[in-house]
C-alpha positions as CSV (number, residue, x, y, z in Angstrom):
1,M,16.5,10.9,15.3
2,L,18.8,9.9,12.4
3,T,17.6,10.8,9.0
4,M,18.1,7.7,7.0
5,A,17.0,9.0,3.6
6,N,16.1,12.2,1.9
7,N,12.8,10.5,0.7
8,G,10.1,10.9,3.2
9,L,8.5,7.5,2.4
10,V,11.7,5.6,2.9
11,H,12.7,7.6,6.0
12,D,9.4,6.8,7.7
13,I,9.8,3.1,6.9
14,F,13.3,3.1,8.6
15,K,12.4,5.2,11.6
16,D,9.2,3.2,12.6
17,L,9.4,2.3,16.2
18,D,6.8,-0.5,16.2
19,Q,9.2,-3.2,15.2
20,A,6.3,-4.5,13.0
21,E,7.0,-5.7,9.5
22,S,7.0,-2.8,7.0
23,Y,7.5,-3.1,3.3
24,M,6.8,-1.4,0.0
25,H,5.6,-3.1,-3.2
26,Y,7.3,-1.6,-6.2
27,T,6.0,-2.0,-9.7
28,G,7.4,-1.3,-13.2
29,L,11.1,-1.4,-12.2
30,D,14.2,-2.0,-14.2
31,K,15.5,-5.5,-13.4
32,M,19.1,-4.4,-13.6
33,I,18.7,-1.5,-11.2
34,C,17.1,-3.9,-8.7
35,H,19.7,-6.6,-9.0
36,E,22.6,-4.1,-8.7
37,G,21.1,-2.4,-5.7
38,L,20.4,-5.7,-3.9
39,N,23.8,-7.1,-4.8
40,F,25.5,-4.0,-3.4
41,C,23.6,-4.3,-0.1
42,Q,24.5,-8.0,0.1
43,R,28.2,-7.3,-0.5
44,I,28.1,-4.9,2.5
45,A,26.4,-7.4,4.7
46,E,28.9,-10.1,3.9
47,A,32.0,-8.0,3.9
48,G,32.4,-7.1,7.6
49,E,31.8,-8.5,11.0
50,D,28.6,-7.9,12.9
51,G,28.6,-4.6,14.6
52,Y,27.1,-1.1,14.7
53,F,29.2,0.3,11.9
54,V,28.3,-2.4,9.4
55,D,24.6,-2.2,10.4
56,Y,24.7,1.6,9.9
57,E,26.4,1.3,6.5
58,L,24.0,-1.4,5.4
59,S,21.0,0.8,6.5
60,L,22.4,3.7,4.5
61,A,22.9,1.6,1.4
62,C,19.4,0.1,1.7
63,A,17.8,3.5,2.3
64,G,19.7,4.9,-0.7
65,F,18.5,2.0,-2.9
66,L,14.9,2.3,-1.8
67,T,15.1,6.1,-2.3
68,E,16.2,5.5,-5.9
69,L,13.4,2.9,-6.5
70,S,10.8,5.3,-5.0
71,R,11.4,8.2,-7.4
72,H,8.0,9.1,-8.9
73,Y,6.6,6.9,-6.2
74,H,2.9,7.3,-7.3
75,A,3.8,5.3,-10.4
76,R,6.2,2.9,-8.6
77,V,4.8,2.1,-5.2
78,R,1.5,0.1,-5.0
79,L,-0.2,1.4,-2.0
80,D,-2.8,-1.4,-1.8
81,S,-0.2,-4.2,-1.4
82,S,2.5,-2.4,0.6
83,R,2.8,-2.3,4.4
84,F,3.7,1.0,5.9
85,P,4.7,2.0,9.4
86,S,1.7,2.0,11.8
87,S,2.7,4.5,14.5
88,N,2.6,8.2,14.7
89,V,0.3,8.8,11.8
90,H,0.0,12.5,12.9
91,Y,3.7,13.0,12.3
92,A,4.2,10.9,9.2
93,N,4.9,12.5,5.8
94,P,2.0,12.6,3.3
95,M,3.4,9.7,1.3
96,T,3.4,7.4,4.4
97,R,0.0,8.7,5.5
98,T,-1.5,7.5,2.2
99,G,0.0,4.1,2.8
100,M,-1.2,3.9,6.4
101,I,-4.7,4.8,5.3
102,M,-4.7,2.2,2.5
103,N,-3.4,-0.4,5.0
104,Y,-6.3,0.2,7.3
105,L,-8.8,0.3,4.4
106,M,-7.6,-3.0,3.0
107,A,-7.7,-4.7,6.4
108,N,-11.1,-3.5,7.3
109,I,-12.8,-3.2,3.9
110,Q,-15.8,-5.4,4.9
111,D,-17.2,-2.9,7.4
112,V,-15.1,0.2,7.2
113,T,-16.7,3.6,7.8
114,L,-15.3,7.1,7.9
115,E,-16.2,7.2,11.6
116,K,-14.4,3.9,12.5
117,M,-11.3,4.9,10.5
118,A,-11.2,8.4,12.1
119,A,-11.4,6.8,15.6
120,H,-8.6,4.4,14.7
121,F,-6.3,7.3,13.8
122,G,-7.5,9.6,16.5
123,Y,-9.0,12.1,14.1
124,Q,-12.4,13.8,13.8
125,P,-14.4,12.4,10.9
126,K,-14.6,15.8,9.2
127,Y,-10.8,16.2,9.4
128,L,-10.2,12.7,8.1
129,S,-12.5,13.4,5.2
130,R,-10.6,16.5,4.3
131,L,-7.3,14.7,4.6
132,I,-8.4,11.9,2.3
133,R,-9.5,14.4,-0.3
134,Q,-6.1,16.1,0.1
135,L,-4.0,13.0,-0.1
136,F,-6.0,11.0,-2.7
137,D,-8.0,13.7,-4.5
138,Q,-11.1,11.5,-3.8
139,T,-13.8,11.3,-1.3
140,F,-13.8,8.6,1.3
141,S,-16.6,6.8,-0.5
142,Q,-14.8,7.0,-3.8
143,L,-11.6,5.6,-2.2
144,K,-13.5,2.8,-0.5
145,T,-15.1,1.8,-3.8
146,E,-11.8,1.9,-5.7
147,T,-10.2,-0.2,-3.0
148,R,-13.0,-2.8,-3.2
149,V,-12.6,-3.0,-6.9
150,S,-8.8,-3.4,-6.6
151,I,-9.2,-6.2,-4.1
152,S,-11.8,-7.8,-6.4
153,K,-9.4,-7.7,-9.3
154,S,-6.8,-9.5,-7.4
155,L,-9.3,-12.2,-6.2
156,L,-10.6,-12.7,-9.7
157,E,-7.1,-13.1,-11.2
158,L,-5.6,-15.3,-8.4
159,T,-8.4,-17.4,-6.9
160,T,-11.4,-19.5,-7.9
161,K,-13.7,-17.9,-5.4
162,S,-17.3,-17.4,-6.5
163,I,-18.7,-14.0,-7.2
164,E,-20.9,-14.4,-4.1
165,E,-17.9,-15.1,-1.9
166,M,-16.0,-12.1,-3.3
167,S,-19.0,-9.8,-2.8
168,E,-19.0,-10.7,0.9
169,I,-15.2,-10.4,1.2
170,V,-15.1,-6.8,-0.1
171,G,-18.2,-5.7,1.9
172,Y,-21.1,-5.8,-0.5
173,P,-24.0,-7.7,1.2
174,S,-25.9,-7.6,-2.0
175,V,-24.3,-9.3,-5.1
176,S,-26.3,-7.1,-7.4
177,N,-24.7,-4.0,-5.8
178,Y,-21.3,-5.6,-6.2
179,Y,-21.9,-6.3,-9.8
180,R,-23.1,-2.8,-10.5
181,A,-20.2,-1.2,-8.6
182,F,-17.6,-3.4,-10.4
183,K,-19.0,-2.8,-13.8
184,M,-19.3,1.0,-13.3
185,A,-15.6,1.1,-12.3
186,T,-14.2,-1.3,-15.0
187,G,-16.7,-1.5,-17.8
188,L,-16.9,-5.3,-17.3
189,T,-18.8,-7.6,-15.0
190,P,-16.6,-9.6,-12.5
191,S,-17.1,-12.8,-14.7
192,E,-16.1,-10.9,-17.9
193,Y,-13.0,-9.5,-16.1
194,R,-11.9,-12.9,-14.9
195,K,-12.3,-14.5,-18.3
196,M,-10.4,-11.6,-20.0
197,R,-7.5,-11.8,-17.5
198,R,-7.2,-15.6,-17.8
199,E,-7.4,-15.7,-21.6
200,G,-5.2,-12.7,-22.2
């Protein structure tokens, strides 16, 4: 297997065999670095004829660019809005494992349980619980709550959905429990958060 990058996160994106869409959402980047990197990749793509060599050079250029963007990835890569490779979780590097776990959590937030997630990845629940603590420095329950709050923030900022609708979307059958969890995490009620974000 060809090593595409010396960054495990980027390498796993490039070597995924599923042919499914994979992407990373970067935040807080320098505009010039992004433009220069993308322009360089575009020049390679436009310079030569189609063929293995050009594809290989373009892959190396893209991998190098993504590796540079991924330095200090915890601060740069947003795990809850990226899409990581979905195969071979047992062999993925820790950075990609965190993304794969977040992908599953985001897609199944309404009724996710530790047992369901463990079955999905082929783990024992106790092992997955330890892995989550190791990767995220949180318990499964804490990670689930944080993810629900993160989804809620996006919905509050970007949609006009009612609080009742959002409560159901993120898996709280009781609106009062949703209010309580959101306020405990942010210091604001969902309505206060929406107002603050829209006014500020």
